[in-house]
N, C-alpha and C positions, 0 to 999 in steps of 0.2 A: 551589624551582621543580622540578617534576617533569613527565615527558612526560604522565602521565595527566591532570593538572591543565590542562596546556596543551590537549590534545585535547578536553577537555571544554568549555573556553572557545571554541576556534577552529575545530573540526572538526565541524560540525553539519548534519543534514539540513534541507533546504528545498525548498519546491515553488513553482517560479516565481521571478522575480526577487525578491531580498530587500526592496527598497524599497517597491514596491507590497504586497507580502506585510506588511510592517510597517505600512503605511498602513491596511490591511484589519484587521490585528490591533488597531490603535488605535481604529478605528471600532467593531469588535466589543465592545472594552471599554466604549467610552462608550455605546453602545446598550444594553448590559447594565446600566446604572445608571439608564436613563431610563425604563424600563417601557413595554411596548406597541410598536405599529408605528412606525418611523422616519417623521418628517415633513419633516425638514431636516437637513442635514449641512454643517458649516462646518469647513475644515481649513486650518491654518497650517503651512507647511513651509519649512525652509531651501532655498536655491536649488538644492543639490547633489542633495538627495533628490528635489526637484521635477523636475529634468531626467533623473533616472534613472527616474521614473514617467511621463514625457511620452509616450513612444511604444512602450513595451514591452508584450508580450503578457501575458495574464491566463490562468493554466491553467483548464480546464474552463468556459470562459466563451463558447465559440463564437467564438473569435479576436477577442474584445473587447481593446482596448488602452487604456491610460492611467490617470491617476490618479482621473478621475471614476468610473470603473467600480470601481476598486479600492475606493474608499471607500463607494460605493453598496452593493456586494456585501458588504463587511465589516460594515456596520451591519445587514445581514440575516441574517448567519450566527450560528449559536446557540453555536458551542464555541470560546471564546478559548484553551482549553488546547492548541489545535493549534499556537499560536505561528505560526512562519514557514511551516507547512504548512497554513495556514488555509484556503487555496483548495480542499482536499480536500472541505470541506463544501458546495461549490456545487451547487445543485440547479436543475433547469429552473424551478421556482416562484420561486426567488431571483433568477434571470436576468429573469424577467418583472417582478418587483417592482422590481428594480434599474433596468431600463429606464424604468419609470414616474418613479422618482425622478429620473433623469438628463434624461429628456425633459421633465419639468415644471420644470426650473430649480431643483429644491430642493438641489441639490448645489454647494457653492461652495468654491473653493481660493483661497488668497492665498500669496504668497511674502514671507517676512521676510528681506530681503537682509542684515540685521545679524547674522544667526545663522551662524556660522562652522562649526559642528558639526552633526551630525544632529539634527533637531528636527521632531518631528510632535506637532501640537496638534489634536485632533479633538473637536469638540462636535456631539452628536447630539440633536436635538429630537425627542422621541417623543409619543405620544398621552398618556402618563402621566408626563411629566417630562423633564428634560434631564440627560444625562450628558456627562461630559468625560474624556478620557484624554490624557496627555501622555507621550511617550517622547522621551529625550534621549540622545545620544552613541552608543548601540548600539540595534540594530533591535528588541530586546524589552526595553529598559530602562525600565520604567514608573516615572516620578518622581512623578506626581500623577494621581488619580483622583477625580472629584467626581460627587456626585448632587445635582441641583438646586442647585449652588453650594457644597454642604457636602462638604469633604474627606472621603473614605473612607480608613481606615487601610489601609496596605499591609503585606502579609505579605512575607517575604523572597522566597519563591516567586514571588508575584505581581509583585513589583518586578524580577524577572529580576537579582537581585544575584548575579551568577556571577562577578564580578570580572574581566570581559573587559578592561576598560581597564587594571587593574593587570597582568594576564597580558601583554597586548600591550606594554605599556611595558617589563616586565621582559625580555621576549624581545627587544625593540628595543634595549635597551642592553647586552645579553651579548656579550662578545667572541666572534668567529667560532669560536675554538677551543672555547669552553664550549658553543656551539651544536652543534658536531659532537660533542661528548661526549654531550650530552644526547640527540640523536638515536639513540645507540648504548645508551641505557638502556631501550629499549621492552620492556615486559612483554608476556605473551602476550595479555592483555585489550587492550593498546595496539595490538599487531599486528593483532588482530581487527578493531579499529575502522578501522584504516588499509586493511585489505582490504575491509572493508564498503564504504568510501568509494569505493576504486578499482571495485568491482564496480557500483555505482550510477552513477557517473560514465561509465564505459565503457558501460554499457547505454544510457545517454541518447545517447552519441556514435553508437553503432551503430544505434540506432533511428532517428536523424535523418539518415542518410547521404542519404536520398531527398530531403531538402530542398535539396540541392546538385544541380547538373548531373550527368547520367549520366557516370559515369567520372572524375569530378573527384577522388573519393576511391578510390584504387587498392585492389585487392584485397590481402589479406594475402600477404605473401611478395615484394610489390614493394619497391622501395627505401624503407626506413623513414623516411629523413630527408625524404621527400616525403609518404609517406602519413600519418604521425603528426600533423603540423601541420594537415593537411586533415580528418583525423578529429575533432581538437579543435574545429576550427571548426564541423563538423557538430553537435557536442554544444552548443556555445555558441548556434549558430543556433537549435536546437530550443528550448532553454530561453528564449531571448529571444522565440520566437514563441509561447510559452505551452504548450509540450507538457506533459501532465500526468504528468510522471515526476519523482519526488524525486531529488534530487542531494545530494551532500554538499558543503556550502559551506565555504570556507576564509577566515578573517579577514574574515567578513561578506560574502563574495561566493560565489555558486554558480559564476560564471565562472572565478574564480581556483581554485576547488575541481576543476573539470572540466579546466582547462588543465594544471594541475600533475599531478593523478594519472593522467590519461590518458596524457600524454607520458612520465612516469617510468615508469609500469607497463609500457606497451608497448615502450619501449626497453629496459628491463632485462630483459624477457623475450626480446625479439629478440636480445640479446647472451648470453642463456644464463646470466644470473646467478641464484644461488639466490633463492627468494622472500624469505628473511630479510634479504639484502643489499638487495633492492629496497625493502623495507619501510624500512629504516634510512636509505636514500638518499631515500625519500619524505618520511620525518619530517623530514630536514634540509631538503628543499626547502620543505616547509610552513613550517617555523620561518624560514627566509629570507624567505619571502613575508610572513609575519607582521612580521618586523623591517623590511622595506621599507614595508609598510602602515602601521607605526608612524610612519615618517618622512614619508610622504606624506599620511597622514590617513585615517580610514576611508572618508570619500567625498573625492575629490580632483580637482584640474584636470587631473591626469595619469591616463591609463589604467592602471587596477591590473591588468587581464588580461594585458597586454603587458609593462609594467614590473615590478611586484611578482611576479606569477607567473612571468614570464620570468627574473627574476633568480633566484628559487627554483629553476627548472628548471635553470639553468646550473650553479649550485652543486651541485645534486643529481647532475647528469651528470659533473661532475668528480670527485665523490666516488665514483660507480659506475666511473669509468674509472681508479680508483687514484690520483687527485691528492691533494695536500696542501694545506695553508692558503694556501701562496704562489700555487698554480694556482687556487684558489677566489677570491682577491683579484683575480687577472688576469680570471677570468670576470666578476666584478662589474664591473670597469673597462670591459671590453668591452661589457657591456650599457647600462652608464650613458652611455658615450661614444657609443653607437649610437641608443639608443631615447628617450632624454630629450626630453621636449616632446612626445611623441605624447599629444595631449589626450584627455580624456574629454569627450564631448558628449552623455552621457546613455546610458542602457541601452536597446538596440534591437538589430535584427538585424545592423547593421553591426559590432557588437562581435565578431561571428565572424571577420571579417577581421583586426581588431586582435589577437585572441588567436592566430590563425594566425602573424601577423608576429611576435608574441612568441616563439613555439615556434621558429620557423624562426631567429630571431636567437640564441636560447639554445643550439641545436645548433652554430651557427658560433662562438659566444663560448667555449663550453666546449671544442670541438675545439682552437681556437686556444690557449686557456689551457693544456691538456694538452701542447700543443707548445711551451710557454714563451712564447707571444706574447701581449702584452695592450697596449691603448692606454696610453701613459705618463702620468705625472701632470702633465707639462708641457701636456698637451692639454686645453683647455677647462675642464670642471667635473670631471674625474677627479681623485680624491684620491691621498694618498700610499699608502693601503691600501684594502680594500674598505670598511671602516667609514666612512672619510672620503669616499668616493665616494657612499656612501649618504646621508650627512649633506649632501652639495652637492646631491644629487637631492632631498632633502626641502626644503632651503632653496628651490631653484628652484620646487617644486611650491607650497609654502605661502606663500611671499613673492613670488618673481619673477613667478608666473603668477596674482596675486590677481585681476587684471582680467579674466582669461579666462572665468570663470563668469558674469560679468556680461553680456558680450557674447554668450555662448552663450544665455543666458536671454532676452535681447532678441530674437535670431533666432528662438528658439522660439516666443516669445509672438507675434512678428510673423506667424508661420506660421498660428497659431491665429486671428488677426484675420483673414487672408486667407481662411481656411476658413470 
């Protein structure tokens, strides 16, 4: 395991929310096998992917939202090689044609409640045949492609076989000490990738300050504990609104990428740390975010922008503050004992407040940990060390909250019926 391999798998550019982008990517692949103009689109999704497509904005779409628009646009876009940046290809003509598909009732979506991992199965009926594309487990992991029912051979590049699952599992099972060591092995190329991500995500945050009430995000120089979480919320709000700026995603989520990199970068600079030290702390924060995501699942009943990214930030802040492994364990305990149970009810503008909550909690958790204070293992789901706390959090998310997504889905579908 090396940091370059890790960043290649988990630190990726994305335009818009990753779930509707993945839906559009699958629709584009399917339409490319069907020949001619799309006439019908049928999509089958797992419940968690559906909830993340339900109300989120789509870049370059004129403020359209939701899964129907994502699949309709995807089927009309010509370049699947854009991957999760596929909405870069949206044109006024594509919007007009997508509107016709949506308005005519030619676009259909179903939820397969039996699917517990990411699943996107898109069939596009075109003038000259039918194409089908199936993504599983990861947003660009193509496992099946068909043309008129006949399987199309997949190349390694086409299947997105980047080893994301393996990388995430390996990071998720490494001891904390090894993650700290790994973060310190960054090459100059790795540091360049980390700086690129910080710049992209900070640009999104600063661009979107106007989405929030005037004065809510204070000017630079004001108390950073207050300003940084609110600037993070601006970036997440902009992304969830469909602002057409590319961000660097982390562990399959642009919101995690924004939350971690904006918080770590701005705090480190405010404290006057050298850029090299900030980059190493950011790498560690990313690794802990991935380790937590491994426990929770790529898509989870628990909010990843507050829990996974928040835990990553807390550990990264302790590292920046000169703390060791014992203080990092305390920071994890403080986050798990505080934020566990904050649900994910889909990708939407409300994620901005959850991300802000996660950053605020991370600052408190790290400060307390550096002072030697942490929630004890006798409390609730807190474990004997950081790894045990993460394991308990994962158990809560994957087993204890198994019914949460069903209820969220029912609420969402009831809203659609009322509309």
